[in-house]
NUBARO-63872 format. One line per 5 residues: number of its first residue (from 0); for each residue x, y, z of N, C-alpha, C. Coordinates in steps of 0.001 Angstrom, whole numbers, plus 500000, padded with zeros to 6 digits. Layout:
residues N
NUM) X/Y/Z/X/Y/Z/X/Y/Z | ...
end
This chain:
residues 99
0) 433178/366863/908786/432026/366431/909551/432039/367145/910890 | 430987/367830/911210/430905/368617/912433/429934/367957/913387 | 430439/367499/914515/429609/366855/915524/429278/367894/916589 | 428019/368262/916696/427628/369316/917633/427702/368850/919084 | 427748/367530/919318/427823/367045/920696/429268/367021/921216
5) 430239/367161/920314/431639/367162/920735/431973/368487/921410 | 432804/368444/922461/433181/369698/923124/434005/370579/922186 | 433910/371861/922399/434662/372804/921577/436156/372599/921816 | 436923/372583/920746/438368/372376/920845/439031/373685/921248 | 439786/373629/922317/440509/374801/922788/441859/374827/922074
10) 442206/375932/921422/443511/375979/920734/444650/376019/921749 | 445329/374899/921853/446405/374795/922841/447784/374888/922214 | 447853/374993/920900/449155/375044/920245/450007/376191/920781 | 449382/377347/920973/450109/378519/921460/450613/378301/922874 | 449764/377718/923732/450172/377468/925115/451264/376415/925185
15) 451185/375394/924345/452224/374372/924329/453550/374988/923901 | 453505/375842/922900/454728/376511/922463/455272/377399/923579 | 454402/378090/924296/454842/378947/925391/455424/378140/926539 | 454906/376941/926771/455366/376150/927910/456805/375687/927734 | 457318/375729/926528/458706/375323/926287/459690/376458/926534
20) 459195/377633/926799/460049/378794/927023/460374/378928/928505 | 461423/379642/928820/461735/379963/930205/460767/381040/930682 | 460705/381266/931986/459703/382163/932574/459674/383558/931945 | 460802/384271/931820/460714/385611/931212/460269/385560/929759 | 460762/384573/929018/460345/384456/927622/458871/384110/927539
25) 458403/383263/928443/456997/382887/928478/456123/384118/928714 | 456510/384926/929706/455716/386114/930032/455723/387109/928880 | 456872/387309/928264/456958/388254/927149/456119/387775/925975 | 456176/386472/925694/455375/385933/924603/453892/386016/924933 | 453531/385759/926182/452131/385823/926590/451601/387249/926516
30) 452442/388214/926819/452068/389623/926741/451786/390018/925301 | 452503/389399/924383/452310/389719/922976/453388/390630/922422 | 454474/390789/923158/455563/391645/922705/456350/390927/921618 | 456669/391642/920555/457460/391094/919455/458789/391829/919412 | 459877/391089/919677/461194/391708/919761/461899/391799/918416
35) 461218/391465/917344/461824/391537/916014/462166/392991/915687 | 463369/393192/915158/463822/394544/914825/462867/395183/913816 | 462472/396402/914098/461618/397167/913198/460131/396998/913441 | 459742/396087/914318/458319/395864/914591/457841/396904/915597 | 456704/397493/915326/456089/398441/916254/455090/397670/917097
40) 455337/397622/918403/454462/396877/919305/453292/397743/919752 | 452225/397063/920152/451019/397764/920602/451253/398384/921981 | 450385/399286/922334/450449/399935/923645/450273/398897/924758 | 449395/397908/924517/449162/396859/925505/450422/396029/925742 | 451168/395762/924672/452409/394986/924820/453439/395768/925632
45) 453555/397054/925384/454504/397886/926136/454080/397978/927598 | 452790/398184/927851/452302/398230/929228/452495/396890/929928 | 452339/395799/929187/452579/394470/929750/454026/394296/930181 | 454952/394801/929362/456374/394746/929738/456639/395561/930993 | 456026/396724/931067/456206/397565/932263/455731/396840/933513
50) 454574/396189/933407/454059/395465/934554/454973/394299/934899 | 455405/393547/933883/456219/392355/934121/457545/392695/934781 | 458200/393747/934328/459527/394071/934844/459520/395023/936032 | 458404/395678/936316/458340/396592/937463/457233/396199/938431 | 456044/395979/937938/454903/395721/938808/454944/394380/939500
55) 455301/393326/938766/455314/391989/939366/456356/391872/940488 | 457601/392323/940295/458548/392263/941412/458111/393112/942608 | 457512/394262/942327/457049/395119/943416/455920/394425/944188 | 455021/393765/943483/453931/393055/944151/454470/391914/945008 | 455468/391195/944511/456081/390113/945293/456772/390664/946533
60) 457484/391774/946380/458161/392393/947522/457149/392824/948580 | 456064/393476/948159/455061/393937/949114/454371/392760/949795 | 454128/391681/949053/453546/390484/949660/454465/389905/950723 | 455759/389827/950408/456728/389342/951390/456812/390244/952604 | 456732/391545/952366/456770/392505/953459/455591/392302/954406
65) 454412/392054/953856/453235/391816/954695/453378/390522/955497 | 453958/389503/954876/454153/388234/955588/455140/388412/956745 | 456256/389067/956481/457287/389263/957514/456783/390196/958602 | 456003/391185/958224/455488/392140/959205/454609/391447/960238 | 453920/390391/959833/453039/389669/960734/453763/388678/961634
70) 455086/388541/961487/455848/387616/962315/456470/388375/963476 | 455956/388161/964690/456444/388925/965845/457781/388390/966359 | 458855/389039/966008/460175/388617/966464/460791/389747/967278 | 460704/389590/968581/461320/390549/969489/462630/389957/969974 | 463406/390727/970706/464669/390196/971233/464407/389055/972224
75) 463329/389143/972983/462975/388077/973928/462624/386799/973173 | 461792/386934/972128/461397/385777/971318/462617/385183/970608 | 463519/386024/970166/464736/385558/969503/465572/384705/970460 | 465704/385158/971700/466459/384411/972707/465800/383063/972982 | 464472/383048/973072/463748/381791/973296/464002/380806/972155
80) 463922/381279/970940/464140/380415/969776/465568/379876/969737 | 466538/380732/970044/467941/380287/970062/468154/379214/971119 | 467516/379373/972273/467643/378388/973355/467043/377049/972922 | 465866/377073/972303/465241/375845/971817/466105/375157/970770 | 466652/375935/969840/467504/375359/968796/468783/374760/969384
85) 469355/375418/970363/470555/374889/971011/470228/373578/971726 | 469055/373498/972354/468625/372265/973028/468442/371126/972035 | 467841/371425/970877/467670/370397/969847/469015/369929/969320 | 469897/370864/969101/471226/370534/968582/471970/369640/969544 | 471882/369959/970847/472567/369160/971865/471946/367762/971945
90) 470608/367670/971819/469936/366375/971899/470280/365514/970689 | 470420/366121/969526/470736/365375/968312/472195/364933/968258 | 473073/365674/968922/474492/365318/968875/474912/364419/970031 | 474028/364181/971001/474344/363301/972129/474459/361876/971617 | 475439/361095/972135/475602/359701/971687/474404/358845/972109
95) 474056/357915/971264/472932/357041/971537/473440/355840/972326 | 473095/355755/973630/473614/354705/974512/472692/353479/974540 | 471552/353534/973863/470608/352422/973877/471107/351250/973046 | 472026/351433/972146/472456/350337/971279/473587/349586/971809
end
């Protein structure tokens, strides 16, 4: 019986199976790479592996580099931060005389 008013069923079996894998296994399975001996993988699967093992780490590194580059840390600013941290440390380690 086909009810045309029912929403289309999204096949989630594959995604559920993938969600049980660890991150690298998940990505490899999502790419479509088949590690079975003797199987010839598609060009897309090989390119997906190249991106996963080279492109993704490079993109993360470059993103981190841009974030760190925008943080102005000079020797003067470093000294200011160290002084503030030392003040907090001293305030936290001082005995509480109110009790």
